[in-house]
C-alpha positions as CSV (number, residue, x, y, z in Angstrom):
1,M,-19.8,-9.2,30.5
2,K,-16.2,-9.8,30.4
3,R,-14.7,-7.1,28.5
4,F,-11.6,-6.3,26.8
5,A,-9.6,-3.1,26.1
6,L,-9.7,-1.3,22.7
7,Q,-8.8,1.4,20.9
8,T,-9.2,3.8,17.7
9,L,-6.1,3.4,15.9
10,I,-3.8,5.8,13.6
11,A,-0.9,3.4,13.1
12,A,2.1,4.1,11.2
13,G,2.0,2.1,7.8
14,L,4.8,1.5,5.3
15,L,6.4,4.0,3.1
16,F,6.2,2.8,-0.6
17,G,8.3,4.1,-3.8
18,L,8.4,7.9,-4.3
19,G,7.8,8.9,-0.8
20,A,3.7,8.3,-0.8
21,T,2.3,7.1,2.2
22,A,1.1,3.3,2.0
23,T,-2.8,2.6,1.9
24,T,-1.6,-1.1,4.4
25,G,-5.8,-1.9,4.7
26,C,-8.7,-2.2,2.6
27,V,-11.3,0.2,3.0
28,A,-15.2,0.2,3.7
29,P,-17.4,2.8,1.9
30,P,-19.8,3.7,5.0
31,P,-23.7,2.0,4.2
32,K,-25.0,3.5,1.9
33,S,-28.2,2.6,-1.0
34,G,-29.1,3.9,-4.4
35,A,-25.4,4.3,-5.7
36,A,-25.6,5.4,-9.7
37,Q,-25.3,2.1,-12.3
38,A,-21.9,2.1,-14.3
39,G,-21.7,4.9,-17.3
40,T,-25.8,6.0,-16.5
41,G,-26.8,9.3,-16.0
42,T,-27.3,12.7,-17.4
43,F,-24.0,14.2,-19.6
44,V,-23.9,17.3,-21.0
45,T,-20.9,18.2,-23.1
46,M,-19.5,21.9,-23.0
47,D,-20.7,22.3,-26.4
48,E,-23.6,23.0,-25.0
49,V,-22.7,25.7,-22.7
50,D,-22.2,28.7,-23.1
51,A,-19.5,31.1,-21.1
52,S,-21.6,33.8,-19.3
53,M,-20.3,32.1,-16.2
54,N,-16.7,31.4,-17.0
55,D,-15.8,34.2,-14.2
56,K,-17.3,31.9,-11.2
57,V,-14.7,29.2,-12.4
58,T,-11.5,29.9,-10.1
59,G,-8.1,28.2,-10.4
60,D,-5.8,26.4,-12.5
61,R,-8.4,23.9,-14.3
62,Y,-7.6,22.2,-17.8
63,Q,-10.5,20.6,-20.0
64,I,-10.2,17.2,-18.6
65,T,-13.4,15.8,-21.2
66,Y,-14.5,13.0,-20.9
67,E,-17.3,10.9,-23.5
68,K,-20.9,9.1,-22.8
69,D,-19.5,5.9,-23.3
70,D,-16.7,5.8,-21.3
71,L,-15.7,4.4,-18.1
72,W,-17.1,6.0,-15.3
73,H,-20.1,5.9,-12.8
74,G,-22.3,8.2,-10.0
75,A,-24.5,11.4,-9.5
76,P,-26.8,10.0,-12.1
77,D,-28.3,13.8,-12.4
78,G,-25.3,15.5,-12.7
79,A,-21.9,16.2,-10.1
80,L,-21.2,18.7,-8.0
81,V,-17.5,17.2,-8.8
82,T,-16.4,15.2,-11.4
83,I,-12.8,13.1,-11.2
84,V,-11.3,12.1,-13.6
85,E,-8.5,9.6,-13.0
86,Y,-5.7,8.2,-15.1
87,S,-4.4,4.7,-14.0
88,D,-2.2,1.7,-14.5
89,F,-3.5,-1.6,-13.5
90,Q,-0.2,-2.7,-12.2
91,C,0.9,0.3,-10.1
92,P,-0.1,0.2,-5.9
93,Y,-0.6,3.6,-5.5
94,C,-3.2,3.6,-8.2
95,S,-4.8,0.4,-6.5
96,R,-4.7,2.6,-3.4
97,L,-6.4,5.2,-5.0
98,A,-9.1,3.0,-6.4
99,N,-9.8,2.4,-2.7
100,S,-10.7,5.6,-1.5
101,L,-12.0,6.6,-4.9
102,K,-14.7,3.6,-3.9
103,Q,-15.2,5.1,-0.7
104,I,-15.7,8.1,-1.9
105,S,-18.3,7.7,-4.5
106,E,-19.9,5.5,-2.3
107,E,-20.7,8.6,0.4
108,Y,-20.9,10.9,-2.0
109,P,-23.9,9.4,-4.6
110,D,-25.1,12.2,-6.0
111,D,-22.8,14.6,-6.3
112,V,-19.0,13.0,-7.0
113,R,-18.7,11.3,-10.3
114,V,-15.7,9.2,-10.6
115,V,-14.2,8.9,-15.3
116,F,-11.5,6.4,-15.2
117,K,-8.9,7.0,-17.5
118,Q,-5.8,4.6,-19.0
119,F,-2.4,5.2,-18.4
120,P,-0.2,2.2,-18.3
121,L,3.5,2.4,-17.8
122,P,5.8,1.3,-20.3
123,M,7.5,-1.0,-16.8
124,H,4.4,-2.6,-16.0
125,D,4.4,-5.0,-19.4
126,R,0.3,-6.4,-18.3
127,A,-0.5,-2.7,-17.8
128,K,-2.0,-2.4,-21.3
129,P,-3.6,-5.7,-21.5
130,A,-5.2,-4.9,-18.4
131,S,-7.1,-1.9,-19.8
132,E,-7.7,-3.5,-22.9
133,A,-9.9,-5.9,-21.0
134,V,-11.3,-4.3,-18.8
135,L,-12.3,-2.2,-22.0
136,A,-13.6,-5.2,-23.7
137,A,-15.6,-5.8,-20.6
138,H,-17.0,-2.4,-20.0
139,A,-18.4,-2.3,-24.2
140,Q,-20.6,-5.2,-22.5
141,G,-21.4,-3.6,-19.1
142,K,-19.1,-5.8,-16.8
143,G,-15.7,-3.0,-17.0
144,W,-16.5,-1.8,-13.3
145,E,-16.2,-4.9,-12.1
146,L,-13.2,-5.8,-14.1
147,H,-12.5,-3.0,-12.7
148,D,-12.4,-4.1,-9.4
149,L,-11.2,-7.9,-9.9
150,I,-8.1,-7.0,-11.8
151,F,-6.4,-4.6,-9.3
152,E,-7.3,-7.2,-6.4
153,N,-5.0,-9.4,-8.1
154,A,-2.4,-7.1,-9.9
155,R,0.3,-9.5,-9.5
156,Q,-1.6,-12.4,-12.2
157,L,-2.5,-10.8,-15.1
158,S,-1.4,-13.4,-18.2
159,D,-4.4,-13.3,-21.1
160,D,-5.3,-16.4,-19.6
161,D,-6.4,-14.6,-16.3
162,L,-7.7,-11.6,-17.5
163,I,-10.1,-14.0,-19.7
164,R,-11.3,-15.8,-16.5
165,Y,-11.7,-12.9,-14.3
166,A,-14.2,-12.0,-17.0
167,E,-15.8,-15.2,-16.9
168,Q,-16.1,-14.9,-12.9
169,V,-17.8,-11.2,-13.5
170,G,-20.3,-12.3,-15.8
171,V,-19.5,-10.9,-18.9
172,P,-22.4,-12.2,-21.0
173,D,-20.3,-12.8,-24.6
174,M,-17.2,-14.4,-23.6
175,A,-16.4,-15.1,-27.4
176,K,-16.6,-11.0,-28.0
177,F,-14.7,-10.8,-24.7
178,K,-11.7,-13.1,-26.2
179,A,-11.4,-12.0,-30.0
180,D,-11.8,-7.8,-28.4
181,L,-8.8,-8.8,-26.0
182,T,-6.3,-11.3,-28.4
183,G,-7.1,-8.6,-31.6
184,H,-6.3,-5.6,-29.8
185,T,-9.7,-4.0,-31.0
186,F,-9.3,-1.2,-28.0
187,G,-5.6,-0.8,-28.5
188,A,-5.6,3.1,-30.0
189,K,-8.5,4.1,-26.9
190,V,-5.8,2.5,-24.6
191,D,-3.5,5.3,-26.8
192,A,-5.4,8.1,-27.0
193,E,-6.8,8.5,-23.1
194,M,-2.8,8.2,-22.6
195,E,-2.1,10.8,-25.0
196,Q,-4.7,12.5,-23.6
197,G,-2.9,13.1,-20.4
198,K,0.2,13.4,-21.7
199,K,-1.3,16.8,-23.4
200,F,-2.6,17.6,-19.5
201,G,1.2,17.2,-18.4
202,V,0.7,13.6,-16.9
203,G,3.6,11.8,-16.4
204,S,3.2,9.4,-14.0
205,T,0.4,7.8,-11.6
206,P,-1.5,7.9,-10.3
207,S,-2.9,11.0,-11.5
208,F,-6.2,12.4,-11.1
209,F,-7.8,16.0,-12.0
210,I,-11.1,17.0,-9.6
211,N,-13.2,19.4,-10.9
212,G,-10.4,19.7,-13.8
213,R,-7.7,20.8,-11.2
214,P,-4.8,18.5,-11.7
215,E,-3.4,16.5,-8.8
216,R,-0.7,13.1,-8.3
217,G,-0.3,11.0,-6.2
218,T,-2.8,8.3,-4.3
219,K,-4.5,10.4,-1.4
220,S,-6.8,9.0,1.6
221,P,-10.5,9.4,1.9
222,E,-10.2,12.2,4.2
223,Q,-7.8,14.2,1.8
224,L,-9.9,13.6,-1.0
225,K,-12.7,14.8,1.2
226,E,-11.2,17.8,1.6
227,M,-11.2,18.2,-1.8
228,I,-14.7,17.3,-2.4
229,E,-15.8,20.0,0.0
230,A,-13.4,22.5,-1.1
231,E,-14.7,21.5,-4.8
232,K,-18.2,22.2,-3.8
233,V,-18.6,25.1,-2.8
234,M,-17.6,26.6,-6.5
235,A,-19.6,24.5,-7.5
236,Q,-22.9,26.4,-5.5
237,A,-21.5,29.4,-6.4
238,L,-22.5,28.1,-10.1
239,L,-25.4,27.0,-9.1
240,D,-26.2,30.5,-7.5
241,A,-25.3,32.3,-10.7
242,G,-27.9,29.4,-12.7
243,S,-26.7,26.9,-13.8
244,K,-28.6,23.3,-13.5
245,K,-26.6,20.8,-11.9
246,S,-26.2,18.5,-14.6
247,E,-24.2,21.2,-16.7
248,I,-21.8,21.7,-14.3
249,Y,-18.7,20.1,-14.9
250,A,-19.8,21.2,-19.0
251,R,-19.2,25.2,-17.5
252,I,-15.9,24.2,-15.3
253,M,-14.3,23.2,-19.2
254,K,-15.6,26.1,-20.5
255,A,-13.5,28.1,-18.9
256,A,-11.3,25.8,-18.6
257,K,-7.6,26.2,-19.8
258,A,-7.4,23.7,-23.6
259,E,-3.5,23.2,-22.8
260,R,-1.0,22.5,-20.2
261,A,2.6,23.4,-20.0
262,A,4.8,20.2,-19.1
263,P,5.3,20.7,-15.8
264,E,9.8,22.6,-15.0
265,R,12.0,20.8,-13.5
266,P,13.7,23.3,-11.3
267,A,16.9,24.2,-12.5
268,N,18.5,23.9,-8.8
269,A,17.0,20.3,-7.2
270,A,18.6,22.3,-3.6
271,A,16.0,25.4,-4.0
272,K,13.7,23.2,-4.4
273,G,14.4,20.5,-2.2
274,K,15.0,23.8,0.8
275,Q,11.3,24.6,-0.5
276,Q,10.5,21.6,0.7
277,Q,12.8,20.3,3.9
278,Q,9.3,20.1,6.4
279,A,9.9,16.7,7.6
280,R,6.9,14.4,8.2
281,P,6.0,12.5,11.5
282,G,8.3,9.6,11.0
283,K,10.2,10.4,8.1
284,P,13.7,11.7,8.2
285,D,14.2,15.7,7.7
286,P,15.7,16.8,3.9
287,A,17.4,19.0,5.8
288,K,19.3,17.3,8.5
289,N,22.6,13.9,7.8
290,Y,21.5,10.4,10.0
291,A,24.2,8.1,11.2
292,V,23.2,5.3,8.8
293,P,26.3,2.6,9.8
294,V,27.8,1.7,6.6
295,D,28.6,-1.6,8.8
296,D,30.3,-4.4,5.7
297,R,27.5,-4.0,3.2
298,P,27.7,-4.4,-0.7
299,A,29.3,-1.1,-1.6
300,K,30.7,0.6,-5.2
301,G,33.3,2.7,-4.4
302,E,36.6,3.5,-2.6
303,A,36.3,3.7,1.0
304,G,37.8,7.0,1.0
305,A,35.8,9.3,-1.3
306,L,33.8,12.3,0.0
307,V,30.5,11.6,0.2
308,T,28.3,7.9,0.3
309,I,25.3,7.0,-1.1
310,I,23.8,5.1,0.8
311,E,20.5,3.7,-0.7
312,Y,17.7,0.9,0.4
313,S,16.4,-1.1,-2.0
314,D,14.2,-3.8,-3.6
315,F,14.7,-5.9,-6.8
316,E,10.5,-6.3,-7.4
317,C,10.2,-2.2,-7.0
318,P,10.0,-0.9,-10.5
319,Y,11.1,2.6,-8.7
320,C,14.6,0.8,-7.4
321,R,14.9,-0.7,-11.6
322,K,13.8,3.2,-13.1
323,V,16.9,5.0,-10.4
324,L,19.6,3.2,-11.8
325,P,20.5,5.0,-15.1
326,T,20.8,8.1,-12.2
327,L,22.6,6.5,-10.3
328,K,24.8,5.6,-13.3
329,Q,24.9,9.3,-14.1
330,I,25.9,10.4,-10.3
331,E,28.8,7.7,-10.6
332,E,30.2,8.3,-13.6
333,K,30.1,12.9,-12.7
334,Y,31.1,12.0,-9.5
335,G,34.4,9.2,-10.0
336,A,36.0,8.5,-6.9
337,D,34.4,10.8,-4.9
338,V,31.6,9.1,-4.2
339,R,30.6,5.2,-3.3
340,V,27.6,3.9,-2.9
341,V,26.5,1.0,-0.6
342,F,23.5,-1.0,-0.7
343,R,21.2,-2.0,2.0
344,Q,18.0,-4.8,1.0
345,Q,14.4,-3.5,2.4
346,P,13.0,-6.1,0.9
347,L,9.0,-5.0,0.6
348,P,6.0,-7.4,2.2
349,M,3.9,-6.5,-1.4
350,H,6.2,-8.1,-3.2
351,K,6.4,-11.7,-3.4
352,E,9.9,-12.3,-4.3
353,A,11.5,-9.6,-3.0
354,G,13.0,-11.0,0.1
355,P,14.1,-14.6,-1.7
356,A,15.8,-12.0,-4.8
357,A,17.5,-9.8,-1.5
358,S,18.9,-13.8,-0.2
359,A,20.6,-14.4,-3.7
360,A,22.3,-11.2,-3.8
361,L,23.9,-11.2,-0.8
362,A,24.6,-15.0,-1.1
363,A,26.4,-13.7,-4.6
364,H,28.1,-11.7,-2.2
365,Q,30.1,-13.9,-0.6
366,Q,31.3,-15.0,-3.5
367,G,32.3,-11.5,-4.8
368,K,29.9,-11.1,-6.6
369,F,27.1,-9.2,-5.4
370,W,26.7,-6.1,-8.3
371,E,26.7,-8.8,-11.3
372,M,24.0,-10.0,-9.2
373,H,22.2,-7.1,-8.3
374,D,21.9,-6.2,-11.9
375,A,21.0,-9.2,-12.7
376,L,17.8,-9.4,-10.6
377,F,17.5,-6.0,-11.7
378,A,16.8,-6.7,-15.4
379,K,15.6,-9.9,-14.6
380,A,12.7,-8.5,-12.4
381,E,11.7,-6.4,-15.8
382,T,10.3,-9.8,-16.8
383,R,8.6,-10.8,-13.8
384,G,10.9,-13.7,-13.8
385,L,12.6,-13.5,-10.5
386,N,12.1,-17.2,-9.0
387,D,14.1,-19.9,-7.2
388,A,15.4,-21.3,-11.1
389,A,16.1,-17.7,-11.7
390,Y,18.3,-17.3,-8.6
391,I,19.8,-20.7,-9.3
392,E,20.3,-19.9,-13.4
393,M,21.8,-16.9,-12.7
394,A,24.4,-18.1,-10.1
395,K,25.8,-20.2,-12.7
396,Q,26.2,-17.6,-15.1
397,L,28.3,-16.2,-12.6
398,G,30.2,-18.9,-12.2
399,L,29.1,-19.1,-8.2
400,D,29.9,-22.6,-6.6
401,I,26.6,-23.7,-6.6
402,D,26.3,-25.6,-3.6
403,K,27.9,-22.5,-1.7
404,F,25.2,-19.9,-3.2
405,N,22.0,-22.3,-2.3
406,A,23.4,-22.6,1.2
407,D,24.4,-19.4,1.9
408,R,21.3,-18.3,0.7
409,K,18.7,-19.7,3.1
410,S,21.8,-20.0,5.8
411,P,20.0,-17.9,9.1
412,A,23.6,-15.4,9.1
413,I,22.0,-13.8,5.6
414,A,18.2,-13.6,7.2
415,E,19.8,-12.3,10.2
416,L,21.7,-9.5,7.7
417,I,18.5,-8.7,5.8
418,A,16.6,-8.5,8.8
419,G,19.3,-5.7,10.3
420,D,18.7,-3.8,6.8
421,Q,15.1,-3.5,8.1
422,K,15.8,-2.5,11.3
423,I,18.6,-0.2,10.4
424,A,15.5,1.1,7.7
425,M,13.1,1.4,10.3
426,Q,15.3,3.4,12.8
427,F,16.1,6.5,10.0
428,G,12.7,6.4,9.3
429,A,13.0,4.4,4.9
430,G,9.8,2.5,4.6
431,G,9.6,2.5,1.4
432,T,11.7,1.5,-1.6
433,P,14.3,3.4,-3.1
434,A,15.5,5.3,0.2
435,F,18.4,6.9,0.0
436,F,21.0,8.5,2.4
437,V,23.6,11.4,0.5
438,N,26.0,11.6,3.6
439,G,23.0,11.1,5.6
440,R,21.1,14.0,4.0
441,P,17.7,12.0,2.6
442,L,16.4,11.5,-0.6
443,S,13.2,9.2,-1.2
444,G,12.0,7.8,-4.2
445,A,13.0,7.8,-8.3
446,Q,14.3,11.1,-7.7
447,P,15.8,12.5,-11.0
448,F,19.8,13.6,-11.5
449,E,19.1,17.0,-11.4
450,A,18.1,16.6,-7.4
451,F,20.8,13.6,-6.7
452,D,23.6,15.5,-8.1
453,A,22.0,19.3,-5.8
454,V,22.7,17.5,-3.2
455,V,26.0,15.4,-3.7
456,S,27.5,18.2,-4.5
457,E,26.3,20.5,-1.8
458,E,27.8,17.1,0.4
459,L,31.0,16.9,-1.4
460,A,31.9,20.7,-0.7
461,K,31.0,20.2,3.1
462,A,33.0,16.4,3.4
463,K,36.0,18.6,2.2
464,A,35.9,21.1,4.6
465,Y,35.4,18.9,7.3
466,M,38.4,17.3,6.3
467,E,40.6,19.7,6.2
468,A,39.4,22.0,9.0
469,N,39.1,18.7,10.7
470,K,42.8,16.6,10.0
471,V,40.8,13.7,8.7
472,E,42.1,11.0,6.5
473,P,39.7,10.3,3.4
474,E,38.8,6.7,4.9
475,Q,37.5,7.6,8.4
476,L,35.8,10.8,6.8
477,Y,31.9,9.7,7.6
478,E,32.9,7.8,10.0
479,E,33.9,11.1,12.2
480,M,31.3,13.0,10.4
481,S,28.5,10.9,11.2
482,K,29.4,11.4,15.0
483,G,27.2,15.3,14.5
484,W,24.4,13.6,12.7
485,E,21.2,12.6,14.0
486,T,20.5,8.7,15.3
487,E,16.8,8.3,14.8
488,V,14.5,9.0,13.4
489,K,11.1,9.1,16.5
490,P,7.8,7.4,14.2
491,P,4.7,7.8,15.3
492,P,3.6,4.9,17.6
493,I,2.8,1.6,15.6
494,A,-0.7,1.4,17.8
495,D,-2.3,4.4,19.5
496,H,-2.0,5.2,22.9
497,I,-6.3,4.4,23.7
498,R,-7.6,1.7,25.5
499,R,-11.0,0.2,24.5
500,D,-13.8,-2.0,25.8
501,I,-14.5,-4.5,23.8
502,D,-16.7,-7.5,23.9
503,V,-14.2,-10.9,22.9
504,S,-16.6,-13.5,24.3
505,T,-18.2,-14.6,21.2
506,L,-14.6,-14.5,18.6
507,A,-12.7,-17.3,17.5
508,G,-9.6,-17.1,19.4
509,K,-6.5,-19.8,19.4
510,G,-3.4,-20.0,21.1
511,N,-2.5,-19.3,24.8
512,L,-6.5,-18.0,25.7
513,K,-5.6,-18.8,29.5
514,N,-3.3,-16.4,31.1
515,P,-1.5,-13.9,27.6
516,K,0.6,-11.4,27.8
517,L,-0.5,-9.8,24.4
518,T,-3.8,-10.1,23.2
519,L,-4.6,-9.7,19.6
520,V,-8.2,-8.7,18.0
521,E,-8.3,-8.9,14.5
522,C,-11.3,-7.2,12.1
523,S,-10.9,-8.8,9.0
524,D,-12.2,-9.1,5.9
525,F,-11.2,-12.2,3.5
526,D,-11.7,-10.7,-0.2
527,C,-8.9,-8.2,1.6
528,P,-5.4,-8.8,-0.3
529,Y,-4.3,-6.6,3.1
530,C,-6.2,-9.1,5.1
531,T,-3.6,-11.6,3.9
532,R,-0.8,-10.5,4.8
533,G,-2.2,-9.3,7.8
534,A,-2.5,-13.7,7.6
535,E,0.6,-13.1,7.7
536,L,1.3,-11.3,10.0
537,V,-0.5,-13.6,12.9
538,K,1.4,-15.9,11.3
539,A,4.6,-14.8,11.9
540,V,3.6,-14.1,15.9
541,F,2.9,-17.6,16.6
542,E,5.6,-18.8,14.7
543,D,8.6,-16.3,17.1
544,P,9.9,-18.1,20.4
545,K,9.4,-14.4,21.9
546,Y,5.7,-13.7,21.5
547,K,3.6,-17.5,20.3
548,D,3.4,-18.9,24.1
549,V,2.1,-15.2,25.3
550,T,-0.3,-14.3,23.0
551,A,-3.9,-14.7,22.5
552,F,-5.7,-14.2,19.1
553,Y,-8.9,-13.5,18.5
554,F,-10.6,-13.3,15.0
555,A,-13.8,-10.4,14.3
556,N,-15.3,-11.1,10.4
557,F,-15.9,-7.6,8.7
558,P,-16.6,-8.3,5.0
559,L,-16.4,-4.9,2.9
560,P,-19.1,-4.4,0.7
561,M,-16.7,-3.7,-2.0
562,H,-15.7,-7.4,-1.8
563,K,-18.8,-9.4,-3.1
564,T,-17.8,-12.8,-2.3
565,A,-16.1,-11.9,1.2
566,E,-19.5,-12.7,3.3
567,A,-19.7,-15.6,1.7
568,A,-16.2,-16.7,2.6
569,H,-16.8,-15.7,6.4
570,R,-20.0,-17.3,7.0
571,A,-18.2,-20.6,5.6
572,A,-15.0,-19.8,8.2
573,I,-18.5,-19.4,11.2
574,A,-20.2,-22.8,9.7
575,A,-16.3,-24.4,9.8
576,G,-16.0,-22.6,13.6
577,N,-19.7,-24.8,14.5
578,Q,-17.3,-27.6,14.0
579,G,-14.6,-26.5,15.3
580,K,-12.0,-25.9,12.2
581,F,-12.7,-21.6,12.7
582,F,-8.9,-21.5,11.7
583,E,-8.3,-24.3,9.3
584,M,-11.2,-23.1,7.2
585,H,-9.5,-19.2,7.6
586,D,-6.5,-20.8,6.6
587,L,-7.9,-21.8,3.5
588,L,-9.6,-18.6,2.3
589,F,-6.6,-16.8,3.0
590,A,-4.8,-18.9,0.7
591,D,-6.9,-18.6,-2.7
592,R,-9.7,-15.8,-3.4
593,T,-10.6,-17.0,-6.0
594,K,-12.3,-20.1,-4.6
595,R,-15.5,-18.7,-3.1
596,T,-18.2,-20.5,-4.4
597,E,-21.0,-23.4,-3.1
598,G,-19.3,-25.8,-4.4
599,D,-16.0,-24.4,-3.4
600,F,-16.9,-24.1,0.5
601,K,-18.4,-27.9,0.5
602,A,-15.0,-28.8,-1.4
603,M,-13.2,-27.1,1.4
604,A,-15.5,-28.6,4.0
605,A,-14.8,-32.2,3.4
606,Q,-11.1,-30.9,2.8
607,L,-10.8,-30.9,7.1
608,G,-13.1,-34.0,7.5
609,L,-16.3,-31.6,8.7
610,D,-19.7,-32.8,8.2
611,V,-20.4,-31.6,4.9
612,D,-24.2,-31.7,5.3
613,K,-24.0,-29.4,9.1
614,F,-21.8,-27.4,7.1
615,M,-23.8,-26.1,4.2
616,T,-27.1,-26.1,6.6
617,D,-25.1,-23.4,9.0
618,W,-23.1,-22.1,6.2
619,N,-26.9,-20.8,4.9
620,S,-28.2,-19.8,8.1
621,E,-29.2,-16.4,9.5
622,A,-27.7,-17.2,12.6
623,T,-24.7,-17.4,10.8
624,K,-25.7,-14.5,8.8
625,Q,-26.6,-12.2,12.0
626,K,-23.1,-13.5,13.7
627,I,-21.3,-11.5,10.9
628,V,-23.8,-8.2,11.6
629,D,-23.0,-9.0,15.7
630,D,-18.8,-9.0,14.5
631,K,-19.3,-6.4,12.0
632,A,-21.3,-4.0,14.7
633,L,-18.5,-4.6,17.2
634,C,-15.6,-3.8,14.7
635,S,-17.5,-0.3,14.1
636,K,-18.7,0.5,17.9
637,H,-14.5,1.2,17.6
638,G,-13.6,3.5,15.0
639,V,-13.1,0.3,12.9
640,S,-14.2,1.3,9.0
641,G,-11.2,-0.8,6.9
642,T,-9.6,-4.3,7.5
643,P,-7.5,-5.2,8.8
644,N,-7.8,-3.2,12.0
645,F,-5.8,-5.3,14.7
646,F,-5.7,-4.1,18.4
647,I,-2.5,-5.2,20.8
648,N,-4.3,-4.9,25.1
649,G,-6.0,-2.6,23.4
650,R,-4.5,-1.4,21.4
651,S,-5.9,-0.2,17.9
652,M,-3.0,-1.2,15.1
653,R,-4.5,0.0,11.5
654,G,-2.9,-2.4,8.3
655,A,-1.2,-5.2,7.9
656,V,2.4,-4.2,8.5
657,P,5.5,-6.4,8.6
658,L,5.9,-8.2,12.3
659,Q,9.0,-6.8,12.9
660,M,7.3,-3.5,12.8
661,A,3.9,-4.6,14.6
662,A,6.8,-5.9,17.3
663,T,7.5,-2.2,18.9
664,A,4.0,-2.1,20.2
665,F,4.2,-5.9,21.2
666,D,7.6,-5.2,22.6
667,E,6.4,-2.5,24.8
668,E,3.6,-4.3,25.8
669,L,5.4,-6.6,26.9
670,A,7.8,-3.8,29.2
671,G,4.4,-3.0,31.0
672,G,2.8,-0.8,28.3
673,F,3.0,2.7,27.0
674,E,2.0,3.9,30.3
675,A,5.1,2.2,31.2
676,A,6.9,3.6,29.4
677,A,5.8,7.4,29.5
678,K,6.4,6.9,33.5
679,A,10.0,5.9,33.8
680,G,10.2,9.1,30.8
681,D,8.2,11.4,33.8
682,K,5.7,12.4,31.2
683,P,2.5,11.3,30.6
684,A,1.6,9.0,27.9
685,E,0.8,10.9,24.7
686,G,-2.7,10.3,23.9
687,A,-3.1,8.3,26.7
688,A,-6.5,7.3,27.4
689,K,-8.3,4.8,29.0
690,D,-12.5,3.4,28.8
691,E,-13.0,2.6,32.6
692,K,-15.0,0.1,32.1
693,A,-11.7,-1.9,30.5
694,E,-10.5,-4.5,31.5
695,K,-6.7,-6.3,31.9
696,P,-6.8,-8.5,28.9
697,A,-5.3,-11.6,30.3
698,K,-7.8,-11.3,33.0
699,V,-10.5,-11.6,30.3
700,A,-9.0,-14.0,28.4
701,K,-8.2,-16.2,31.5
702,D,-12.6,-15.6,32.4
703,K,-13.0,-16.4,28.3
704,A,-11.2,-19.3,28.9
705,E,-12.9,-20.6,32.5
706,K,-16.3,-19.8,31.4
707,E,-15.5,-21.9,27.9
708,G,-14.0,-25.0,29.7
C-alpha cells in the first residue's frame, strides 16, 4: 500500500488581542456517551449544608452562586468541579473558551458542571440581544443549542438572525420566543448576571471561576484539564471528610468569600512589567528592544521625537479601538517627545480589516491617513465597514475619488500591507493591538499607566544615548536600533515529525503526479476555522509559487459538536462519486446554514449531478463508512481538532494565513527541516521519521499512476 508521511502537530497559531494565544481550529471532544441534559440533575445550595468542612476548602474562593433554572449542564449526580463562566457572544476569545469547555464537558461528563453567565460588553452592540435570545431559548429548553449556534455565527446577530437561529435549533414556541426577544423579557436577568460578575471583579471576557477560584482569558482544553485535576484533589478531601458528591460545590461556596475587592492596578506599571518579563516562545521579550523599522509608514509626530511608538493595528479589532484614548493621553503628556507610527495587521477573522487597511493607505497617498484612521475606527464601532462606507468617507475627507479607488485596489497598497504583516511576524507581533515603544514590546489594550511607565523609561534612555553619542534627534531611532534585536525566533509552524498515512482513498486535486508539496487536510464543513483553512488552500492554488507544484488531499473529520457536519460530509462524498467533490466542498463552505436534505439536493442540481444517484449515495452505508474511515485515519495520527494540515508529512494545526504557512512551504521546497538542520550543522529540533514513510512526491505519483 502506498503511503504518505504525516505528523503530530504543534503549530504556531496567530495571537490576537491582549496577547492571548488564539485558537485557530475546532477541537473535537473524545467520544463519550451519557452526558447530562442541560440543567438536569442534583442541585444543592450552600444554605443546605453546614460549615463543618470549611477547613477543607483552600485557596481564594468566592461565592459565585447560581440558580437551578440558570443555564448549566453536566455532572447530573453532583460535580466535583463547577466552572462558572462570564461570557460575551461577540467576543472571539469567549468562543474559544466555549469550545474548550465543550471538550472538557465531554471528557468529564460525571465530574464537571459548566454554568454560563451573561456578560455582554458595551463595545459589542449585539452581545446583549444575543444573551437575551439564549435565555429566551433556555426558557423553552433550547438554551445550549442556541448558545452553540450563536457562537458559530457571531458576526450575524441581527434580531432576524437570532430568530432564524432559534427556528433552526427547534425552539418550540416561536411566537413566545419572538415576544421575549423584542420585549426584552430577559434583559433584567442579563443585567443581574453582569452585576454579580462585577461584584466579584469581572471586567472583561471571558472570565470564569473554577470551584469559586477566579481565572481570566481563554484556555486550551489541556490547561483546563490541569486546573480540573488540581480541583479534584480538594474535592476528594471533602468526600473523604464525609461530604456527598452532590454537596461539593455548596460546601465550597459555604467557605468562600462573599465579596471580592476590585483587582488593584499597580501604581508602578514598570514594576509589574518586570515581574512578567518572561518571554513566551515566539513572542518578543518585554525586557528587550527590537529594531522594528519605521520606513515610510504613516506617522504622527516629529521625526526627531525621542520615543517612537510603532503600532500594529486592525480597524475591526475592538481592542485596537479601545486603546485609542490611551494613545491620545500619551501624545498629550509627552508632546513632541513622542511620535506614533502605524503599521497594518488585518487579522483573518475580520472580514473588512483588509479592505479598511487598503482604504487607510489610499487616503495616506493624499495626505489624509489619520483622518481616515479616525473615521474607520468610528465606523467599525457600529459594524458599518463596507465598500460603500469607504467611498463615502473619502468624499467627506475631500479626496480625489478616482485616485482613491485606484490606489486602494492597487498592487502597491497590497504590497505595503503584506510587508507590514511580514515584519510583524519577524518580531512576533501576531495579534492586535501590538506596540513597540523604542523597540520595547507592549501587547494588547494596556492601560495608560503601562504605556506611561515604558515611555518614561525609554525617554530617559534616549536622552542619555543622544548625549553620550552626540546623535541628532532625527537620526536617534535609526542609530539606537542598530544595537537592538533583529527578530523573534518563531516556533516552527509545522512540527518536525513525518508520519505515515494512506492517501489512496482521499479526494485530491492539483499536481497529483509529481508534486513538491503535498498537503493533506483533516477538516469539518461546519467548523468556522475550517472555512479559513479552505481560504488557505485557495490562496495556495492562486499563488504562482505553489499552484503548479502542490497536491492537495481532503480527509473528512466532522466533529461531534457540529450536529449537521456529518450530513454535509456525506454530500461532498456523494458529489465526489460523480467527480464533483471539490465543487461541492466550495458550496458547503460558502454557506454553513444550508444543511437540510433539500439544500443538498439543490446543490447537487446546481452542479449538474444526477440527483437521484446523489441522494442514493448520500444515504448509503458506504458513504457513512467512508467518514468513519477518514476519521480513523486522522485520529491515528494525532488529529483531535480541525483543521489539521499535513505538509509533506509535517503537521500544522489550525487555520493560518498563507504568509505564515509559507514558512513551512518554502522550507520544504528547499529540502525540508532536515536540510535546514544539516546546513546549520545541528540536528533538527524534534526531528523524527516513521521508518515506513515514503517521499510525498513519490506517493502522489504512485497514486496518480494507480488511478490512471
